[in-house]
Each structure stands twice: as structure tokens, then as C-alpha cells.
KOLDO-709562 format. One record per residue (C-alpha): residue in one letter; x, z, y. Coordinates in Angstrom, 3 decimals, padded with zeros to 6 digits, m for minus. Layout:
BEGIN
<atom><aa>A</aa><east>X</east><up>Z</up><north>Y</north></atom>
...
***
This chain:
BEGIN
<atom><aa>M</aa><east>m025.649</east><up>044.599</up><north>m022.213</north></atom>
<atom><aa>L</aa><east>m026.038</east><up>046.787</up><north>m019.103</north></atom>
<atom><aa>L</aa><east>m027.572</east><up>049.618</up><north>m021.226</north></atom>
<atom><aa>S</aa><east>m024.353</east><up>049.808</up><north>m023.245</north></atom>
<atom><aa>V</aa><east>m022.523</east><up>050.573</up><north>m019.876</north></atom>
<atom><aa>F</aa><east>m025.076</east><up>053.036</up><north>m018.672</north></atom>
<atom><aa>F</aa><east>m025.328</east><up>055.044</up><north>m021.714</north></atom>
<atom><aa>R</aa><east>m021.516</east><up>055.424</up><north>m022.525</north></atom>
<atom><aa>P</aa><east>m020.350</east><up>059.040</up><north>m022.277</north></atom>
<atom><aa>M</aa><east>m016.867</east><up>058.222</up><north>m020.836</north></atom>
<atom><aa>V</aa><east>m016.376</east><up>055.728</up><north>m017.981</north></atom>
<atom><aa>E</aa><east>m012.874</east><up>054.813</up><north>m018.852</north></atom>
<atom><aa>N</aa><east>m013.973</east><up>053.461</up><north>m022.431</north></atom>
<atom><aa>V</aa><east>m016.530</east><up>050.807</up><north>m021.061</north></atom>
<atom><aa>V</aa><east>m014.680</east><up>047.762</up><north>m022.445</north></atom>
<atom><aa>P</aa><east>m015.452</east><up>048.553</up><north>m026.167</north></atom>
<atom><aa>G</aa><east>m019.091</east><up>049.058</up><north>m025.368</north></atom>
<atom><aa>L</aa><east>m019.205</east><up>045.468</up><north>m023.756</north></atom>
<atom><aa>I</aa><east>m017.487</east><up>043.549</up><north>m026.584</north></atom>
<atom><aa>F</aa><east>m020.304</east><up>043.398</up><north>m029.188</north></atom>
<atom><aa>P</aa><east>m023.148</east><up>042.542</up><north>m026.473</north></atom>
<atom><aa>A</aa><east>m020.566</east><up>039.717</up><north>m025.153</north></atom>
<atom><aa>I</aa><east>m020.220</east><up>038.336</up><north>m028.707</north></atom>
<atom><aa>A</aa><east>m023.854</east><up>038.420</up><north>m029.431</north></atom>
<atom><aa>A</aa><east>m024.573</east><up>036.674</up><north>m025.931</north></atom>
<atom><aa>L</aa><east>m021.925</east><up>034.057</up><north>m026.753</north></atom>
<atom><aa>L</aa><east>m023.458</east><up>033.299</up><north>m030.157</north></atom>
<atom><aa>V</aa><east>m026.990</east><up>032.928</up><north>m028.518</north></atom>
<atom><aa>W</aa><east>m025.653</east><up>030.698</up><north>m025.903</north></atom>
<atom><aa>R</aa><east>m023.840</east><up>028.476</up><north>m028.597</north></atom>
<atom><aa>R</aa><east>m026.961</east><up>028.188</up><north>m030.412</north></atom>
<atom><aa>F</aa><east>m029.019</east><up>026.963</up><north>m027.454</north></atom>
<atom><aa>R</aa><east>m026.270</east><up>024.697</up><north>m026.285</north></atom>
<atom><aa>N</aa><east>m026.049</east><up>022.817</up><north>m029.733</north></atom>
<atom><aa>R</aa><east>m029.771</east><up>022.388</up><north>m030.234</north></atom>
<atom><aa>R</aa><east>m030.124</east><up>018.826</up><north>m029.095</north></atom>
<atom><aa>L</aa><east>m027.196</east><up>017.800</up><north>m031.430</north></atom>
<atom><aa>R</aa><east>m028.880</east><up>019.782</up><north>m034.329</north></atom>
<atom><aa>L</aa><east>m032.157</east><up>018.092</up><north>m033.712</north></atom>
<atom><aa>A</aa><east>m030.596</east><up>014.647</up><north>m033.639</north></atom>
<atom><aa>R</aa><east>m028.855</east><up>015.271</up><north>m036.779</north></atom>
<atom><aa>R</aa><east>m032.078</east><up>016.466</up><north>m038.512</north></atom>
<atom><aa>F</aa><east>m033.928</east><up>013.324</up><north>m037.294</north></atom>
<atom><aa>V</aa><east>m031.076</east><up>011.040</up><north>m038.601</north></atom>
<atom><aa>A</aa><east>m031.085</east><up>012.697</up><north>m042.037</north></atom>
<atom><aa>K</aa><east>m034.851</east><up>012.117</up><north>m042.161</north></atom>
<atom><aa>L</aa><east>m034.360</east><up>008.400</up><north>m041.266</north></atom>
<atom><aa>R</aa><east>m031.529</east><up>007.953</up><north>m043.739</north></atom>
<atom><aa>K</aa><east>m033.942</east><up>008.718</up><north>m046.510</north></atom>
<atom><aa>M</aa><east>m035.980</east><up>005.593</up><north>m045.638</north></atom>
<atom><aa>A</aa><east>m034.924</east><up>002.450</up><north>m047.439</north></atom>
<atom><aa>E</aa><east>m035.749</east><up>m000.104</up><north>m044.808</north></atom>
<atom><aa>V</aa><east>m033.632</east><up>001.569</up><north>m041.892</north></atom>
<atom><aa>R</aa><east>m030.244</east><up>m000.090</up><north>m041.301</north></atom>
<atom><aa>L</aa><east>m028.705</east><up>001.342</up><north>m038.272</north></atom>
<atom><aa>V</aa><east>m029.587</east><up>004.421</up><north>m036.148</north></atom>
<atom><aa>A</aa><east>m027.822</east><up>004.613</up><north>m032.760</north></atom>
<atom><aa>L</aa><east>m027.908</east><up>007.715</up><north>m030.426</north></atom>
<atom><aa>D</aa><east>m027.005</east><up>007.233</up><north>m026.553</north></atom>
<atom><aa>A</aa><east>m027.717</east><up>010.262</up><north>m024.510</north></atom>
<atom><aa>M</aa><east>m030.571</east><up>011.404</up><north>m026.579</north></atom>
<atom><aa>R</aa><east>m032.110</east><up>007.845</up><north>m026.845</north></atom>
<atom><aa>F</aa><east>m032.343</east><up>006.687</up><north>m030.244</north></atom>
<atom><aa>T</aa><east>m032.221</east><up>003.237</up><north>m031.388</north></atom>
<atom><aa>V</aa><east>m033.573</east><up>002.234</up><north>m034.823</north></atom>
<atom><aa>V</aa><east>m032.945</east><up>m001.019</up><north>m036.662</north></atom>
<atom><aa>A</aa><east>m035.231</east><up>m001.555</up><north>m039.535</north></atom>
<atom><aa>D</aa><east>m035.294</east><up>m004.373</up><north>m042.083</north></atom>
<atom><aa>R</aa><east>m039.017</east><up>m005.072</up><north>m043.093</north></atom>
<atom><aa>A</aa><east>m040.587</east><up>m002.238</up><north>m041.510</north></atom>
<atom><aa>Q</aa><east>m043.143</east><up>m000.746</up><north>m044.046</north></atom>
<atom><aa>A</aa><east>m046.295</east><up>001.172</up><north>m042.773</north></atom>
<atom><aa>K</aa><east>m046.565</east><up>004.558</up><north>m044.518</north></atom>
<atom><aa>T</aa><east>m050.199</east><up>004.720</up><north>m045.412</north></atom>
<atom><aa>T</aa><east>m052.232</east><up>006.795</up><north>m047.858</north></atom>
<atom><aa>S</aa><east>m054.262</east><up>005.553</up><north>m050.666</north></atom>
<atom><aa>G</aa><east>m057.277</east><up>007.495</up><north>m049.619</north></atom>
<atom><aa>P</aa><east>m060.533</east><up>006.167</up><north>m047.970</north></atom>
<atom><aa>T</aa><east>m060.390</east><up>004.986</up><north>m044.410</north></atom>
<atom><aa>P</aa><east>m062.633</east><up>006.463</up><north>m041.827</north></atom>
<atom><aa>S</aa><east>m064.624</east><up>002.941</up><north>m041.283</north></atom>
<atom><aa>S</aa><east>m065.303</east><up>002.863</up><north>m045.039</north></atom>
<atom><aa>T</aa><east>m066.947</east><up>006.226</up><north>m045.258</north></atom>
<atom><aa>R</aa><east>m069.987</east><up>004.977</up><north>m043.250</north></atom>
***
């Protein structure tokens, strides 16, 4: 942002050179500020696909998940103890 001020040919037209960097800085700030909310929504979307999940509550970035008949997500491959 300071580079646009230093490389301007006229001193009286500094404001137009600051508009684009200011808008870009605000967009970057908005993206970082809303990161937690965006991650929480992505997590809830993944939980919503699970059939046994009944309720997801969020309180200050602490999730509470209520599940009905929690199922273990296991693979059908060989277990490490059975390969010996």
C-alpha cells in the first residue's frame, strides 16, 4: 500500500492510488475474520451427512454432538493383529 503512495507522479492525487489497496486489504481481513465460522459450517455439513447425528450445537467454538446409536466407521480390510 505504501508503494502506491511513493510511486505516484503527483502528490495531490494520492487518494485514487490508495483506493484499490484499501479494498484489497479489507477483503483479506474479511476472509481471515470469518474463517472460524466458515470452518464450523464445513464441519456441520460433514456431520449432517451422518445418519446417526441428531443435534449439533455450537457455543463459542465448542461443538456438542448428540448421536443416536453411534456407529464405528471401520474398514473391511485385515486388522493389524490378524496379519501376524
